N, C-alpha and C positions, 0 to 999 in steps of 0.2 A: 854709219847709219845717220842721216841727217834729221832735223827737227820735223821736216814735213812728213817723213815716213812714220815717225814716232806719233805725230799728231794724228795721221791717218788711220794708224793701228789702234790708237785710243778711241777714235770716233767709231771704227769698226766694232770694238768690244762694247762700247756704250750702246751701240745700236742693237746688239744681241742681248742686252739687258745686264751686262756686267759692269759693276762700278770700277772705275779706274782712278787711281791717285796719280795726279799730274803735277809736276813741279811748274812753278810759275817764275817767269823771268821779269825783270824790270820792276819800276815803281809806280806804274800807272794805277795800280790798285791801292795805293797808300791812302789812309792809314790802316785799312781793313785787312788787306792781305800783303805781306812783305815779300816782294819777289826775290829770289835767290836764297831766301831762308824758309820759306813756307810753300806748301803744296795745297791743292784743292782735290776733293774727291768729286769726280764727275759722274752723272748718272743720265739715262736717257730722259730728255725733256718731254714732258707730257703736254702741258699747256703753259708755255712761257708767259709771264706776266711782268709789268712794270716792277722794278725793284729786284728782279732776280739777276744772279750773276751767271753768265753763260759763256761758253766756248762758241764763237760764231766765225763764220767765214765772211769778212766784211769786204764791201766794195769790190768783190772779185779778185782780191789780190793777197789777202793774208788772214791768219786766224788771230783772234784776240780773246782774252778772258777779261769781260768787262760787264758793267751792270746795265740792264735795260732801262732807259729813261722814259721811252715812249713807243706805243704800238698803234699804228693807224693804217687801216685797210691792207693788213698783211705785211707792211712794212716797219721795220724795227729800228730804232735809234738807240745807240749805246754810247756810254761814256765811261772812262776809267774814273775810279773815285779820285785818284791822284792827278787828273787832268783839271785844268781850270776853265777851259773853253772847248777844246776839240771834241768832235762826236764822230762816230762811224754809223754806216748804214748798212743794212742787210734786209733780206726778206725772212719770213718766219721759217721758210724751209733751210735757211742757211744757219739757224741756230742748231747746233749739233749736239750740244750737252748742257745740262744744268749743273752748276757747282753747288753741292750741298753742305760741304763742311770745308773748313780750313784745317790743315794738319801743321801744327807748329814744329819747331825744331826739335823738340823732345819727343814727337810723335803723338801728341794729344791732339785729339779731334774737337773741333769746335763748330757747332751747328751754326750756319749762316743766318738762319732766319728765326732766331729767337725774338721775342718782343723787343728787347732793348736793342739788338743789332739792326733790326728793322727801323726803329725810331732813330737810332744814331745816323743810319744811312740817309734817312730822309732829311734830317737836320744838316747833315754834311752837305747833301746835294743843295739845300737853300743857302748855304754858306759859300756858294761859288764866288760871289764877288770878293770875298775877303780870305778864302782858304788858301790863296797863293802864298800868304805870310806863314801860316803854320807848316805849309808844305815845304817852303824854302828852308826853314829851320831844320825839319827832320832830314831833308836831302843834304844839308851841310854837315850836321852832326851825325847823322845816320839814324836809323829807326832804333827804338829801345831794344836792348838784349832781352831775350826770353827769360822768364824766371827760372 
């Protein structure tokens, strides 16, 4: 079974109102989600907004779990927290699921939209010009081990 089939099944279940725990690959959401170590809980998106972490079909060729940074006239711009410049684009209809929680390596759930997490994500977004430096360190030494 390949990744595309798994993602499509997860989207089908989310569309039926079933929450799905979905593993995340890669480091594009550092420092908030550690790929290969953490998962996200996906739910049906009701009204996606700026700051939400979503599963979306971008630019007609792949799925990503990234944060919404802009919505204008039904068009969505996404960016991974671990990216310093690259963005992806899709329509609101291509936003397939909302990530509500991160599940760490010990199985503990952490809500993504607490006040401090929203504040930290906004601050991190505004640190784009310099965040390449802390990201370079994390990528070289690896993300911190869970407690």
